[in-house]
C-alpha positions as CSV (number, residue, x, y, z in Angstrom):
1,M,22.8,3.4,-14.8
2,T,23.7,3.4,-11.1
3,G,21.9,1.2,-8.6
4,N,20.3,4.3,-6.9
5,N,18.9,5.5,-10.2
6,S,17.4,2.0,-10.9
7,C,15.7,2.1,-7.5
8,I,14.2,5.6,-8.2
9,L,12.9,4.5,-11.6
10,T,11.5,1.3,-10.1
11,G,9.7,3.4,-7.4
12,K,8.2,5.6,-10.1
13,Y,6.9,2.7,-12.1
14,R,5.5,1.1,-9.0
15,S,3.6,4.3,-8.1
16,L,2.1,4.3,-11.6
17,F,1.1,0.7,-11.6
18,L,-2.1,1.1,-9.6
19,P,-3.6,4.1,-11.4
20,L,-2.8,2.5,-14.8
21,A,-4.3,-0.8,-13.7
22,L,-7.5,1.0,-12.6
23,F,-7.6,3.0,-15.8
24,L,-7.5,-0.2,-17.9
25,L,-10.2,-1.8,-15.7
26,I,-12.5,1.2,-16.2
27,Q,-11.7,1.4,-19.9
28,L,-12.5,-2.3,-20.4
29,T,-15.7,-1.7,-18.4
30,T,-16.8,1.1,-20.7
31,L,-16.5,-1.4,-23.7
32,T,-19.3,-3.4,-22.0
33,S,-21.6,-0.4,-22.1
34,L,-21.8,-0.4,-18.3
35,F,-21.4,3.3,-18.1
36,D,-23.7,4.2,-21.1
37,R,-26.8,5.0,-19.1
38,V,-24.8,7.0,-16.5
39,E,-23.1,8.9,-19.3
40,M,-26.5,9.7,-20.8
41,A,-27.8,10.9,-17.4
42,M,-24.7,13.1,-17.1
43,Y,-25.4,14.5,-20.5
44,D,-28.9,15.3,-19.4
45,S,-27.7,16.9,-16.3
46,W,-25.8,19.6,-18.3
47,F,-29.1,20.8,-19.8
48,R,-30.7,21.0,-16.4
49,L,-27.6,22.7,-14.9
50,Q,-27.8,25.3,-17.7
51,G,-31.5,25.7,-17.2
52,A,-34.2,26.4,-19.8
53,Q,-33.2,28.7,-22.6
54,D,-35.3,31.0,-24.7
55,P,-35.3,29.7,-28.3
56,G,-36.9,32.9,-29.6
57,E,-40.0,33.1,-31.7
58,Q,-38.6,32.2,-35.1
59,V,-40.2,28.8,-34.6
60,V,-43.6,28.6,-32.9
61,V,-46.0,25.7,-32.1
62,I,-49.7,25.4,-32.6
63,G,-50.7,22.7,-30.1
64,M,-53.7,20.4,-30.3
65,D,-54.1,20.9,-26.6
66,E,-56.8,19.9,-24.0
67,A,-58.8,23.1,-24.6
68,S,-58.9,22.3,-28.4
69,V,-60.0,18.8,-27.7
70,Q,-62.8,20.0,-25.4
71,E,-64.0,22.4,-28.1
72,L,-63.4,20.3,-31.3
73,G,-63.8,16.9,-29.9
74,P,-61.3,14.0,-29.8
75,P,-58.9,13.7,-32.8
76,A,-58.8,12.8,-35.6
77,W,-60.5,16.1,-36.6
78,P,-62.0,16.5,-40.1
79,R,-59.3,17.5,-42.5
80,S,-61.3,20.5,-43.6
81,T,-60.6,21.8,-40.1
82,H,-56.9,21.7,-40.8
83,A,-57.6,23.5,-44.1
84,R,-59.4,26.2,-42.2
85,L,-56.4,26.6,-39.9
86,L,-54.1,27.0,-42.9
87,E,-56.2,30.0,-44.0
88,K,-55.2,31.6,-40.7
89,L,-51.5,31.0,-41.4
90,K,-51.2,32.5,-44.9
91,E,-48.4,34.9,-43.7
92,A,-46.4,32.1,-42.1
93,R,-43.0,31.4,-43.6
94,V,-43.4,27.6,-43.5
95,V,-46.0,25.4,-41.9
96,G,-45.1,21.9,-40.8
97,F,-47.7,19.3,-39.8
98,D,-46.7,16.7,-37.2
99,M,-49.6,14.5,-38.4
100,T,-49.6,11.7,-40.9
101,F,-52.5,12.0,-43.3
102,D,-51.8,8.5,-44.7
103,V,-55.2,7.0,-44.0
104,P,-58.1,8.0,-46.3
105,S,-61.0,9.9,-44.9
106,E,-64.0,11.4,-46.7
107,P,-62.9,12.2,-50.3
108,A,-64.2,15.7,-50.0
109,E,-62.2,16.2,-46.7
110,D,-59.0,15.0,-48.3
111,Q,-59.5,17.2,-51.4
112,T,-60.2,20.2,-49.2
113,L,-57.0,19.8,-47.3
114,G,-55.0,19.1,-50.4
115,K,-56.3,22.3,-52.0
116,A,-55.5,24.3,-48.9
117,V,-52.0,22.8,-48.8
118,A,-51.4,23.7,-52.5
119,E,-52.8,27.2,-52.1
120,H,-50.6,28.0,-49.2
121,G,-47.6,26.7,-51.0
122,R,-45.2,26.4,-48.0
123,V,-46.6,23.4,-46.2
124,V,-44.4,20.5,-45.2
125,L,-46.2,17.2,-44.5
126,A,-45.3,14.3,-42.3
127,S,-44.7,10.7,-43.4
128,Q,-43.6,7.7,-41.3
129,F,-41.9,4.3,-41.6
130,S,-43.4,1.2,-40.2
131,F,-41.8,-2.2,-40.0
132,E,-43.6,-5.3,-41.3
133,E,-42.8,-8.9,-42.1
134,D,-42.4,-9.8,-45.7
135,E,-43.3,-13.2,-47.2
136,S,-40.1,-14.7,-45.8
137,G,-40.9,-13.5,-42.3
138,A,-38.1,-10.9,-42.4
139,K,-38.6,-7.4,-41.0
140,V,-38.8,-4.8,-43.8
141,Q,-39.2,-1.0,-43.6
142,V,-42.4,0.3,-45.2
143,F,-42.8,3.9,-46.2
144,Q,-46.2,5.5,-45.4
145,P,-46.7,8.8,-47.2
146,P,-49.7,11.1,-46.9
147,R,-52.6,10.6,-49.3
148,P,-51.6,11.6,-52.8
149,E,-54.3,14.2,-53.1
150,I,-53.1,15.9,-50.0
151,M,-49.4,15.5,-50.7
152,A,-49.5,16.8,-54.3
153,G,-49.2,20.5,-53.4
154,A,-46.9,20.2,-50.4
155,A,-43.6,22.1,-50.3
156,G,-41.8,19.3,-48.6
157,L,-42.1,15.9,-47.0
158,G,-40.3,14.4,-43.9
159,F,-40.6,11.4,-41.7
160,V,-41.7,11.7,-38.0
161,N,-40.3,8.6,-36.5
162,T,-38.7,9.6,-33.2
163,P,-36.0,7.3,-31.8
164,T,-35.3,6.9,-28.1
165,D,-32.1,5.9,-26.4
166,P,-31.9,2.7,-24.5
167,D,-33.3,4.4,-21.4
168,G,-36.3,5.7,-23.3
169,V,-35.1,9.3,-23.5
170,V,-35.0,11.3,-26.8
171,R,-31.5,12.7,-27.2
172,H,-30.7,11.7,-30.8
173,M,-32.9,12.4,-33.8
174,T,-32.7,10.3,-37.0
175,T,-32.0,13.1,-39.4
176,V,-32.1,11.3,-42.8
177,D,-33.1,7.9,-44.0
178,T,-31.0,6.2,-46.6
179,N,-32.8,2.9,-46.9
180,T,-35.9,3.9,-48.9
181,F,-34.7,6.3,-51.6
182,Q,-31.6,6.7,-53.6
183,I,-31.0,10.1,-52.0
184,P,-31.1,11.0,-48.3
185,F,-34.7,11.5,-47.2
186,P,-35.1,14.1,-44.4
187,S,-36.9,14.0,-41.1
188,L,-39.8,16.4,-40.6
189,G,-37.8,18.9,-38.7
190,L,-35.0,18.9,-41.3
191,A,-37.6,19.1,-44.2
192,V,-39.3,22.1,-42.6
193,A,-35.9,23.8,-42.0
194,L,-34.9,23.2,-45.7
195,A,-38.2,24.7,-46.9
196,A,-37.6,27.7,-44.6
197,L,-34.2,28.4,-46.2
198,D,-35.4,27.6,-49.8
199,L,-33.2,24.6,-49.9
200,N,-34.1,21.5,-51.9
201,P,-33.8,18.0,-50.3
202,T,-31.8,17.0,-53.4
203,Q,-29.1,19.3,-52.1
204,L,-28.5,17.1,-49.1
205,E,-25.1,15.5,-49.2
206,L,-24.2,12.7,-46.9
207,K,-20.6,12.4,-45.8
208,P,-18.9,10.2,-43.2
209,G,-20.0,11.7,-39.9
210,A,-21.8,14.7,-41.4
211,L,-24.8,15.8,-43.5
212,S,-24.5,19.1,-45.4
213,A,-27.1,21.2,-47.1
214,G,-25.9,24.5,-48.6
215,D,-23.6,26.0,-45.9
216,K,-25.2,24.1,-43.1
217,V,-23.5,21.0,-41.7
218,I,-25.1,18.5,-39.3
219,P,-22.8,16.1,-37.4
220,L,-24.1,12.6,-37.5
221,N,-23.3,9.2,-35.9
222,K,-23.1,5.9,-37.8
223,N,-26.9,5.6,-37.6
224,N,-27.5,9.0,-39.3
225,Q,-28.6,10.5,-36.0
226,S,-27.9,14.0,-34.8
227,L,-27.9,15.6,-31.3
228,P,-30.1,18.7,-31.5
229,V,-30.2,21.4,-28.9
230,F,-33.1,21.1,-26.4
231,W,-34.1,24.5,-25.0
232,G,-36.2,23.3,-22.2
233,P,-39.1,21.1,-21.1
234,Q,-42.7,21.2,-22.5
235,G,-43.9,24.7,-23.4
236,T,-40.4,26.2,-24.0
237,F,-41.3,27.1,-27.6
238,K,-44.0,29.7,-27.8
239,T,-47.2,27.7,-28.1
240,Y,-50.7,28.7,-29.3
241,S,-53.9,26.7,-28.8
242,Y,-55.1,25.2,-32.0
243,A,-58.7,26.2,-31.2
244,A,-57.8,29.7,-30.3
245,V,-56.0,30.2,-33.7
246,L,-58.8,28.6,-35.6
247,N,-61.4,30.8,-33.9
248,G,-59.5,34.0,-34.7
249,E,-58.5,34.7,-31.1
250,V,-54.9,35.0,-32.4
251,A,-54.4,37.5,-35.2
252,P,-52.8,36.1,-38.4
253,A,-50.1,38.7,-38.1
254,A,-48.7,36.9,-35.1
255,F,-47.4,34.2,-37.5
256,K,-46.0,36.5,-40.1
257,D,-42.7,35.1,-41.4
258,K,-42.7,32.5,-38.6
259,I,-42.1,28.8,-38.9
260,V,-45.2,27.1,-37.5
261,M,-45.2,23.6,-36.3
262,I,-48.6,22.0,-35.8
263,G,-49.1,18.8,-33.7
264,P,-50.7,17.1,-30.7
265,T,-49.8,18.5,-27.3
266,A,-52.8,17.0,-25.3
267,S,-51.8,14.1,-23.0
268,I,-54.5,11.8,-24.6
269,E,-52.5,11.8,-27.8
270,K,-49.6,9.8,-26.3
271,D,-47.1,11.7,-28.4
272,S,-44.8,13.0,-25.7
273,Y,-41.3,11.8,-24.8
274,P,-38.8,12.3,-22.1
275,T,-35.9,14.6,-23.1
276,P,-32.8,15.8,-21.2
277,Y,-34.9,18.4,-19.4
278,T,-37.4,15.8,-18.2
279,T,-35.4,12.9,-17.0
280,S,-35.4,13.9,-13.3
281,N,-38.4,13.6,-11.0
282,L,-41.1,14.9,-13.3
283,V,-43.7,15.5,-10.6
284,L,-41.4,17.4,-8.2
285,S,-39.7,19.4,-10.9
286,G,-42.9,20.1,-12.9
287,A,-41.0,19.1,-16.1
288,L,-43.5,17.0,-18.1
289,P,-42.5,14.9,-21.2
290,T,-42.1,17.0,-24.3
291,P,-44.6,16.7,-27.1
292,G,-43.2,15.3,-30.4
293,V,-44.0,18.5,-32.2
294,E,-41.7,20.5,-29.9
295,I,-38.9,18.0,-30.4
296,H,-39.3,18.5,-34.2
297,A,-39.3,22.3,-33.5
298,S,-36.0,21.8,-31.7
299,V,-34.5,20.2,-34.8
300,V,-35.7,23.1,-36.9
301,Q,-34.2,25.7,-34.6
302,S,-30.9,23.7,-34.3
303,F,-30.6,23.7,-38.1
304,L,-31.3,27.4,-38.4
305,D,-28.8,28.3,-35.7
306,G,-26.2,25.7,-36.8
307,H,-25.9,24.4,-33.3
308,W,-25.6,20.7,-32.8
309,Y,-24.0,18.6,-30.2
310,K,-21.4,16.1,-31.1
311,K,-19.7,13.2,-29.3
312,V,-15.9,13.6,-29.1
313,H,-13.7,11.1,-30.8
314,P,-13.3,7.9,-28.7
315,A,-9.6,8.6,-28.4
316,A,-10.4,11.8,-26.6
317,N,-12.5,9.9,-24.1
318,I,-9.7,7.5,-23.5
319,A,-7.2,10.3,-23.1
320,F,-9.5,12.2,-20.7
321,L,-10.1,9.0,-18.7
322,L,-6.3,8.4,-18.4
323,L,-5.6,12.0,-17.5
324,S,-8.3,12.0,-14.8
325,G,-6.8,8.9,-13.2
326,L,-3.2,10.1,-13.3
327,L,-4.1,13.5,-12.0
328,T,-6.0,12.0,-9.1
329,A,-3.1,9.7,-8.3
330,T,-0.7,12.7,-8.3
331,V,-3.0,14.8,-6.1
332,I,-3.9,12.3,-3.5
333,S,-0.7,10.2,-3.1
334,R,0.8,10.4,0.3
335,R,-1.7,13.1,1.4
336,G,-3.7,10.9,3.9
337,P,-7.4,10.0,3.7
338,W,-8.9,13.4,4.5
339,L,-6.6,15.6,2.5
340,G,-6.7,13.0,-0.2
341,L,-10.5,13.2,-0.2
342,V,-10.3,16.9,-0.7
343,G,-7.9,16.4,-3.6
344,A,-10.2,13.7,-5.1
345,L,-13.2,16.0,-4.8
346,A,-11.2,18.8,-6.5
347,V,-10.2,16.6,-9.4
348,A,-13.8,15.4,-9.7
349,L,-15.1,19.0,-9.8
350,L,-12.4,19.8,-12.4
351,T,-13.4,16.8,-14.4
352,A,-17.1,17.7,-14.4
353,A,-16.3,21.3,-15.1
354,T,-14.2,20.4,-18.1
355,A,-17.0,18.2,-19.5
356,F,-19.6,20.9,-18.9
357,G,-17.4,23.6,-20.4
358,L,-16.9,21.6,-23.6
359,W,-20.6,20.9,-23.8
360,A,-21.6,24.5,-23.2
361,K,-18.9,26.3,-25.2
362,A,-18.0,23.8,-28.0
363,Q,-21.2,21.6,-28.1
364,L,-19.0,18.5,-27.5
365,W,-20.2,15.5,-25.5
366,L,-17.2,14.3,-23.5
367,N,-17.8,11.3,-21.3
368,V,-17.5,12.1,-17.6
369,A,-19.2,9.3,-15.7
370,A,-16.3,6.9,-16.3
371,P,-13.7,9.5,-15.4
372,L,-15.6,10.3,-12.2
373,A,-15.8,6.7,-11.3
374,L,-12.0,6.3,-11.9
375,V,-11.3,9.4,-9.7
376,F,-13.1,7.9,-6.7
377,L,-11.9,4.4,-7.4
378,T,-8.4,5.7,-7.6
379,Y,-8.8,7.6,-4.4
380,A,-10.3,4.5,-2.6
381,S,-7.6,2.2,-3.9
382,I,-4.6,4.4,-3.3
383,T,-5.9,5.3,0.2
384,A,-6.5,1.7,1.0
385,A,-3.1,0.7,-0.4
386,E,-1.3,3.5,1.5
387,F,-3.1,2.5,4.7
388,V,-1.9,-1.1,4.3
389,Q,1.6,0.1,3.4
390,S,1.5,2.5,6.4
391,E,0.4,-0.3,8.7
392,I,3.2,-2.5,7.4
393,G,5.6,0.4,7.9
394,R,4.3,1.0,11.4
395,R,4.8,-2.6,12.3
396,K,8.3,-2.5,10.8
397,I,9.2,0.6,12.7
398,R,7.8,-0.9,15.9
399,N,9.8,-4.1,15.4
400,M,12.9,-2.2,14.4
401,F,12.9,0.5,17.2
402,G,10.7,-1.0,19.9
403,R,13.7,-2.4,21.7
404,Y,15.8,0.8,21.3
405,V,13.5,3.6,22.2
406,S,10.4,4.4,24.4
407,D,6.9,3.8,23.2
408,S,6.3,7.5,22.8
409,V,9.3,7.8,20.5
410,V,8.0,4.8,18.5
411,E,4.6,6.5,18.1
412,E,6.3,9.7,16.9
413,L,8.3,7.8,14.4
414,M,5.2,6.1,13.1
415,R,3.5,9.5,12.8
416,D,6.4,10.8,10.8
417,P,8.4,7.9,9.2
418,D,10.5,10.5,7.3
419,N,12.5,10.9,10.5
420,I,14.1,7.5,9.8
421,A,16.9,7.5,7.2
422,L,17.7,3.8,6.8
423,G,21.2,3.2,5.5
424,G,22.8,6.2,7.3
425,Q,22.2,9.9,8.0
426,R,24.6,12.3,9.7
427,R,23.0,13.8,12.8
428,T,24.1,16.0,15.7
429,L,23.4,14.3,18.9
430,T,24.7,13.3,22.4
431,I,26.3,9.9,23.1
432,M,26.4,8.2,26.5
433,F,28.5,5.2,27.7
434,C,27.9,3.7,31.1
435,D,30.0,1.0,32.8
436,I,29.9,-0.7,36.3
437,R,33.0,-0.2,38.3
438,G,34.8,-3.4,39.4
439,F,32.1,-5.7,38.1
440,T,34.7,-8.3,37.0
441,A,36.0,-8.5,40.6
442,Y,32.5,-8.7,42.0
443,S,31.6,-11.6,39.7
444,E,34.5,-13.8,40.9
445,N,33.4,-16.8,42.9
446,K,29.7,-16.0,42.5
447,P,27.1,-18.3,40.8
448,P,26.4,-17.0,37.3
449,E,22.6,-17.0,38.1
450,E,23.2,-14.5,40.9
451,V,25.4,-12.3,38.8
452,V,23.0,-12.2,35.9
453,S,20.0,-11.6,38.2
454,R,21.7,-8.5,39.7
455,L,23.0,-7.3,36.4
456,N,19.5,-7.5,34.9
457,E,18.0,-5.6,37.8
458,Y,20.6,-2.9,37.3
459,L,20.2,-2.7,33.4
460,T,16.4,-2.6,33.7
461,A,16.6,0.4,35.9
462,M,19.1,2.2,33.7
463,T,17.2,1.4,30.5
464,E,13.9,2.7,31.9
465,I,15.6,6.1,32.7
466,I,17.1,6.3,29.2
467,L,13.9,5.6,27.4
468,R,11.9,7.9,29.7
469,H,14.0,10.8,28.6
470,G,13.7,10.0,24.9
471,G,17.1,8.3,24.6
472,T,17.8,5.4,22.2
473,L,19.4,2.3,23.7
474,D,22.1,1.3,21.3
475,K,23.4,-1.9,22.9
476,Y,24.3,-3.6,26.1
477,L,28.1,-4.1,26.5
478,G,28.4,-6.8,29.1
479,D,28.0,-4.9,32.4
480,G,27.8,-1.6,30.5
481,L,25.6,0.0,27.9
482,M,25.6,2.6,25.1
483,A,22.8,5.1,24.4
484,F,22.3,8.3,22.5
485,F,19.9,11.2,22.4
486,G,18.7,13.1,19.2
487,A,18.0,10.1,16.9
488,P,15.9,8.6,15.3
489,V,13.8,11.5,16.6
490,Y,15.7,14.8,17.0
491,F,15.3,16.7,20.2
492,Y,16.8,20.2,20.3
493,D,17.6,19.7,24.1
494,H,19.4,16.3,23.6
495,I,22.3,17.5,25.7
496,Q,20.1,18.4,28.7
497,R,18.2,15.0,28.3
498,A,21.5,13.1,28.4
499,V,22.9,14.9,31.4
500,Q,19.5,14.6,33.2
501,T,19.6,10.9,32.4
502,A,23.1,10.5,33.9
503,V,22.1,12.3,37.1
504,E,19.0,10.1,37.5
505,M,21.0,7.0,36.8
506,Q,23.3,7.8,39.7
507,E,20.3,8.4,41.9
508,A,18.8,5.1,40.8
509,I,22.0,3.3,41.6
510,D,22.1,4.7,45.1
511,K,18.5,3.4,45.6
512,L,19.5,0.0,44.3
513,N,22.4,-0.1,46.6
514,L,20.1,0.5,49.6
515,D,17.9,-2.4,48.5
516,W,21.0,-4.6,48.0
517,A,22.5,-3.6,51.3
518,A,19.3,-4.8,53.0
519,K,20.1,-8.2,51.4
520,D,23.8,-8.0,52.5
521,E,24.8,-7.5,48.9
522,P,27.9,-5.3,48.2
523,P,27.1,-1.9,46.5
524,L,27.8,-1.1,42.9
525,K,29.0,2.0,41.3
526,A,28.8,3.0,37.6
527,G,30.6,5.6,35.6
528,V,28.8,7.6,32.9
529,G,30.7,9.4,30.0
530,I,28.9,11.9,27.8
531,N,30.0,13.5,24.6
532,S,28.2,15.5,21.9
533,G,28.9,15.8,18.2
534,S,28.2,14.5,14.7
535,A,27.8,10.8,13.9
536,L,26.5,8.7,11.1
537,V,23.3,7.1,12.3
538,G,21.5,4.2,10.6
539,N,21.2,0.5,10.1
540,V,24.5,-1.3,10.1
541,G,25.0,-5.0,9.4
542,S,24.0,-7.5,6.7
543,P,20.7,-7.6,4.8
544,D,19.6,-10.5,7.1
545,R,20.7,-9.0,10.4
546,M,20.9,-5.3,11.1
547,D,21.3,-3.0,14.1
548,Y,20.4,0.6,14.4
549,T,23.5,2.2,15.7
550,L,25.9,5.2,15.1
551,I,29.5,5.5,14.0
552,G,32.0,8.3,14.2
553,E,34.8,10.0,16.0
554,D,32.5,11.5,18.6
555,V,31.2,8.0,19.5
556,N,34.7,6.9,20.2
557,L,35.3,10.0,22.3
558,A,32.2,9.3,24.4
559,S,33.6,5.8,25.1
560,R,37.0,7.3,26.1
561,V,35.3,9.9,28.3
562,E,33.5,7.2,30.2
563,G,36.9,5.7,30.9
564,L,38.0,9.0,32.5
565,T,35.5,8.5,35.3
566,K,38.1,6.3,36.9
567,T,40.9,8.8,36.3
568,Y,39.1,11.7,38.0
569,G,37.1,9.6,40.5
570,S,33.9,11.1,39.3
571,Y,30.8,9.1,38.3
572,I,29.7,11.5,35.6
573,V,32.2,13.0,33.1
574,I,31.1,15.4,30.3
575,S,33.4,16.4,27.5
576,E,34.1,20.0,26.7
577,R,32.6,19.4,23.2
578,T,29.2,18.9,24.9
579,I,29.6,22.0,27.0
580,K,30.6,24.2,24.0
581,M,27.7,22.8,21.9
582,A,25.3,23.7,24.7
583,E,26.7,27.2,24.8
584,E,26.5,27.6,21.0
585,E,22.9,26.4,21.0
586,K,22.1,28.6,24.0
587,I,20.9,25.6,26.1
588,K,21.2,26.4,29.8
589,L,22.0,23.3,31.8
590,P,20.3,23.3,35.2
591,W,23.5,22.2,37.1
592,K,26.6,23.7,38.3
593,L,29.5,22.1,36.4
594,K,32.9,21.5,37.8
595,Y,35.9,21.6,35.6
596,L,38.0,18.5,36.0
597,G,40.9,19.3,33.7
598,H,42.4,18.3,30.3
599,A,43.2,14.7,29.7
600,E,45.0,12.9,27.0
601,V,42.7,10.5,25.2
602,K,43.8,7.5,23.2
603,G,43.3,8.1,19.5
604,F,43.1,11.9,19.8
605,T,46.0,14.2,19.3
606,N,44.9,17.1,21.4
607,T,43.9,16.8,25.0
608,I,40.2,16.9,25.9
609,G,38.7,19.1,28.6
610,V,36.2,17.4,30.9
611,Y,33.6,18.4,33.4
612,T,31.3,16.8,35.9
613,V,28.0,17.7,37.6
614,A,28.6,19.4,40.9
615,E,25.0,20.2,42.0
616,K,21.7,21.2,40.7
617,L,21.0,24.9,40.3
618,N,18.1,26.5,42.0
619,A,15.4,28.2,39.9
620,E,16.9,31.7,40.3
621,E,20.3,30.6,39.3
622,G,18.9,28.6,36.4
623,N,17.1,31.6,35.0
624,N,20.3,33.7,35.2
């Protein structure tokens, strides 16, 4: 492998380091359950984003509501009252009671209800589990069934224990219990659904991650919990008032072939729970906690429809997290903070849309909180890292070019560092050499301090003009200097800039001579040679000490052209290569040019035509 390829690969690995490190950080954080509650809130938000749905009227609720409490008195009502209600529900497909008749009442009341249950023949009763301490002080699960005389004629039995997630919201439902009996024992909602489809609880088959009954399959977690569909907040299922049905205000035909769930809906019963639809501001949204009887109705409807949500495999969450981080890094890298923010928001929207799409279309719960956190953490980290790198680069550019070019050119380089090709880049530009005539003779018999002081005054004036016109000062050559125009920042008018600089340099020398004459100092004259062409521009030197300079035939020619100023007695000499390039690039120079002739130049086979600046054109001549 070549050295260049090694550098490329190293750069790629370096660009991947930060997003991969952030991915590992977020992934480790998820193992501490830090994102669990946020993931639950995001899961809830999908329900609210979808909005309440119509579950149909296959399952209906008879609620023991406030109106019924006002008419019948506070629960518990006499069990004969429930027996009378069952008489109104003779045409119902199945009736499920979300009430545990485990405490004895008047024997006649219990017998009356038991007889009504048996005569109806399609009533499913509720049981529950409690947890008590045994003789050793250990917690044990205790089964609490209905009274035997009531349970004897029931079509099914299920437990009503309703678990909540750590944030107190009901999302999961314990579908079967495997601790009490040798076979899976169903929840109330599942028991009602089995009775409605004429399935026997003995047909329940528990497999790893699933529970099957006939052709129905329920995905389960390791705690035998399922994720039923919630259709909306309180009152989403069609609900009838218990008293209204009991009093005959609702015709029995309204319940023909319906699955009827009976249970408390009045607030005094304390049997309501937050669900995904009621985890926002309950007062502002009007979404009150859902009565337990409606939650059991949701389980029944989910079983009938075969619709259950399921968490994706952990590996899918890890892969999605990694993909979100890498995609963010790809989208925002080298885009700048604002365009990067737009990219990060786009990735975040795509991430959320993917999770919602899987939830809505495939009933899959894909974690999205951790990926969203990774998206914005990646954006913040990469933006900060690029800012630091940019600032380091800016300082490096300023340190590298501050002594060569003007501040405005440095600023342009810092805005677009790609203009710099460290190590060498062939560019078309204009090169200038300038040298003082007779400076060696002038320096004889003069104190070095005086010579250096005058030389510094001269070089300062020349340098200011070069930098003002966007030129790059390559180096000082004793009493001379070398400069070029068109790199590191390219100017299409580099020829005109160079010639203008040469003209102004002569004007500045004339002004300096006036000042020196006032001090009885002899005048100085300087010759300027200009040539345009192609040269290799870049850093030249050792790794410890480099100079930004240019190399090539046209550089040598520019030096030779400067020497011709003595031959032709002209202070500005321009090569024919420069003039031809200006014509080819249709650059009109605002001066009249005087042809000096063709001269033999050391190192070049053919003679070189040279010109000088005669005078500046007026505006009309320049336009023509």
